[in-house]
SEGU-290562 format. One line per 10 residues: number of its first residue (from 1); their letters; for each residue x, y, z of C-alpha. Coordinates in steps of 0.05 Angstrom, whole numbers, plus 5000, padded with zeros to 4 digits. Each point is the difference from the previous one (the first is absolute). Layout:
N
NUM = a = X/Y/Z; ...
END
This chain:
269
1 = mtkvpgvtvs = 5004/4998/4995; 5023/5070/4987; 4990/5064/5038; 5011/5068/4986; 4974/5064/5035; 4927/5005/5006; 4983/4937/4958; 5012/4920/5003; 5000/4959/4938; 4971/4935/5018
11 = phdtnwsgls = 5004/4952/4939; 4983/4930/5031; 4955/5025/5060; 4941/4956/5011; 4990/5025/5072; 4924/5011/5006; 4999/5022/5068; 4943/5059/4996; 4965/4984/4941; 4944/4960/5027
21 = aianvsagrc = 4980/5056/5041; 4983/5046/4946; 4957/5061/5022; 5002/4974/5077; 5031/5055/5036; 5019/4973/5063; 4998/5047/5066; 5065/5014/5034; 5045/5001/4938; 5048/5062/5001
31 = glevghtava = 4961/5067/4990; 4930/4973/5005; 4992/4983/5071; 4933/5017/5034; 5018/5077/5026; 5053/5016/4962; 5010/5072/5000; 5020/5020/4941; 5033/4979/4927; 5007/4929/4998
41 = carsspppgr = 5076/4981/5012; 5010/5076/5007; 5080/5021/5005; 5013/5021/5067; 5048/5061/4975; 4992/5047/4955; 5027/4991/4924; 5053/5036/4976; 4989/5068/4992; 4939/5004/5039
51 = asvpsdevpw = 5010/5023/5069; 4921/5007/5015; 4930/4998/4980; 4936/5041/5011; 4969/4976/5062; 4942/4977/4964; 5033/4948/4955; 5025/4928/5022; 5071/5005/5018; 5053/4981/4950
61 = asmylpkhfr = 4948/4973/4942; 5019/5001/4924; 4937/5032/4982; 4958/5056/5025; 4957/4966/5048; 4962/5050/5053; 4980/4957/5056; 4926/5001/4988; 5019/4965/4930; 5044/4952/5024
71 = agdveteell = 4963/4930/4989; 4991/4956/5059; 5024/4926/5007; 4931/4970/4973; 5002/5047/4939; 5077/4986/4986; 4986/4931/4999; 4934/5006/4956; 5044/5042/4950; 5056/4947/4998
81 = agirtadlit = 4950/4945/4992; 4962/5046/4940; 5058/5011/4960; 4992/4976/4930; 5048/5044/4957; 5049/5051/5020; 5064/5036/4988; 5067/4968/5006; 5057/5048/5014; 5070/4986/5009
91 = psadglyatf = 5065/5048/5001; 5054/4985/4964; 5063/5033/4976; 4962/5021/4941; 4955/5026/5039; 4926/4981/5015; 4968/4943/4960; 4920/4986/5009; 4956/4943/4979; 4925/4994/5001
101 = lpliyaadag = 4984/4927/5014; 4947/4958/5035; 5021/4975/5074; 4971/4958/5052; 5016/4997/5072; 5029/4950/5040; 4998/5005/5081; 5051/4965/5037; 4985/4989/5074; 5048/5037/5042
111 = rpgsllghva = 5026/5042/4936; 4968/5059/4965; 4991/4952/4937; 5017/5006/4925; 4972/5027/4935; 5003/4955/4940; 4997/5005/4926; 5043/4994/4936; 5025/5047/4939; 5014/4978/4938
121 = rkndhwrlap = 5071/4965/4990; 5022/5061/4953; 4976/5049/5051; 5065/5027/5029; 4967/5015/5065; 5022/4934/5030; 5070/5004/4985; 5004/5064/5035; 5060/5012/5063; 4957/5040/5043
131 = lseslviahg = 5036/5053/5037; 4953/4995/5057; 4929/4968/5015; 4946/4992/4946; 4931/5038/5003; 4931/4974/4982; 4948/5057/5001; 4929/4967/5001; 4929/5040/4994; 4931/4987/5024
141 = pdayitpawy = 4941/5033/4986; 5008/5073/4975; 4956/5049/4975; 4988/5083/4984; 4959/5034/5066; 4962/5056/4973; 4984/5056/5054; 4930/4997/4972; 4989/4936/5035; 5022/5035/5070
151 = askrehgrvv = 4942/5025/5054; 5056/5055/5016; 4986/5026/4928; 4925/5024/5017; 5022/5019/5068; 5061/5046/4983; 5028/4989/4936; 5073/5002/5018; 5011/4933/4971; 5042/4972/4939
161 = ptwnyttahv = 5014/4939/4965; 5044/4941/5018; 5016/4928/4983; 4998/4942/5044; 5036/4933/5003; 5035/4944/5033; 5068/4983/4985; 5061/4959/5027; 5073/5003/4988; 5028/4936/5016
171 = ygelvvhddv = 5076/4993/5004; 5040/4944/5003; 5057/4954/4963; 4993/4980/4934; 5012/4923/4987; 5000/4975/4932; 4980/4918/4988; 5024/4981/4939; 4971/4932/5012; 4940/4965/4960
181 = vwlervvrll = 4972/4968/5063; 4993/5059/5036; 4972/5044/4939; 4951/4947/4992; 4968/5003/5068; 5000/5076/4996; 4965/5002/4930; 4943/4947/5028; 4995/5042/5060; 4990/5064/4960
191 = tdrheaarse = 4955/4971/4947; 4959/4958/5056; 4986/5065/5038; 4978/5046/4936; 4959/4936/4966; 4964/4988/5067; 4932/5041/4980; 4992/4977/4936; 4941/4946/4992; 5057/4957/4961
201 = pwsvddapre = 5064/5021/5019; 5063/4982/4960; 5049/4957/5028; 5080/4997/4989; 4990/4928/4976; 4954/5014/4949; 5054/5018/4960; 5040/4949/4965; 5057/4982/5048; 5058/5008/4948
211 = ytegqlqaiv = 4972/5072/4989; 5000/5014/5066; 5074/4983/5017; 5020/5040/4940; 4961/5058/5032; 5036/4993/5065; 5065/5009/4967; 4988/5063/4978; 4984/5037/5068; 5036/5003/5061
221 = glelrisrve = 4977/5002/5072; 5004/5065/5046; 4987/4997/5080; 5000/5062/5040; 5017/4978/5073; 4968/5058/5039; 5035/5040/5042; 4954/5053/5030; 4937/5024/4964; 4969/5076/5001
231 = akvklgqnrs = 4927/4997/4991; 4951/5067/4988; 4928/5000/5006; 4978/5068/4978; 4925/4995/4997; 4973/5063/5031; 5015/4987/5073; 5015/5081/5013; 4924/5006/4971; 4938/5013/5048
241 = aadidgvieg = 4951/4939/4999; 4950/5041/4955; 5057/5007/4946; 5016/4923/5003; 4929/4985/4994; 5000/5049/4939; 5059/4968/4968; 4977/4929/5008; 4931/5018/4971; 5038/5034/4944
251 = lrdvgdqasa = 5045/4943/4983; 4939/4948/4994; 4965/5050/4956; 5058/4994/4953; 5013/4925/5006; 5057/4999/5042; 4977/4947/5051; 5075/4978/5015; 5020/5078/5019; 4931/5010/5044
261 = vatsrarrn = 5013/4930/5031; 5071/5018/5025; 4974/5072/5020; 4946/4970/5044; 5046/4948/5025; 5057/5059/5017; 4947/5039/5037; 4982/4934/5045; 5071/4985/5018
END
């Protein structure tokens, strides 16, 4: 096994630890304990060049994260388990390299877990020697919020538009799996997840075996071994109850049920 800073290349890694626990985030892992008071696996000291942060922000977060928008334990778990696609960003000597790809979360009891996926063999992302940790940026529901939905618009008019959203910045060591056994397991996990809602789900076994084996040779597996998570839920928690009621109703009227549900749950939390 060859190691370079921030990445592990494992050409014959058949260790399936964690893969059977997909989307099953267990309590007690780093940064996701019940009652954790700040960002998951947050730094205990400021990053270089940052002596302090405003008092309303979570200390040493790598994103703008006011305390009233920071995700709680349950919200962070749901964001990880709900990741379908995301942006993988890796710092290299040639600059930042980014790839949009499907991912699936693998919990690992006692550890932060991993995000699993794959890229085309011709994609140079897997060949990089990272300068530090890689970053996955994942998103949940998001929506434009018109001030016309606010009760306070009718009361005093001092309102402006905003954008509500949920997001997670997931950091970790990038591990490369150039191993068809590992790859096939992940391909099956991803396929089964996204086919599950169909009345007649397609299976990897529906394709000729020889064809499948050829396709597996054309891809390379990637695993982000999570070291910390910074999760943000900006869903109007700083607005009045009447304003939030208006937002939920407005979102439902425009057919954005996902954002309406997320906003309602954020208020209850």
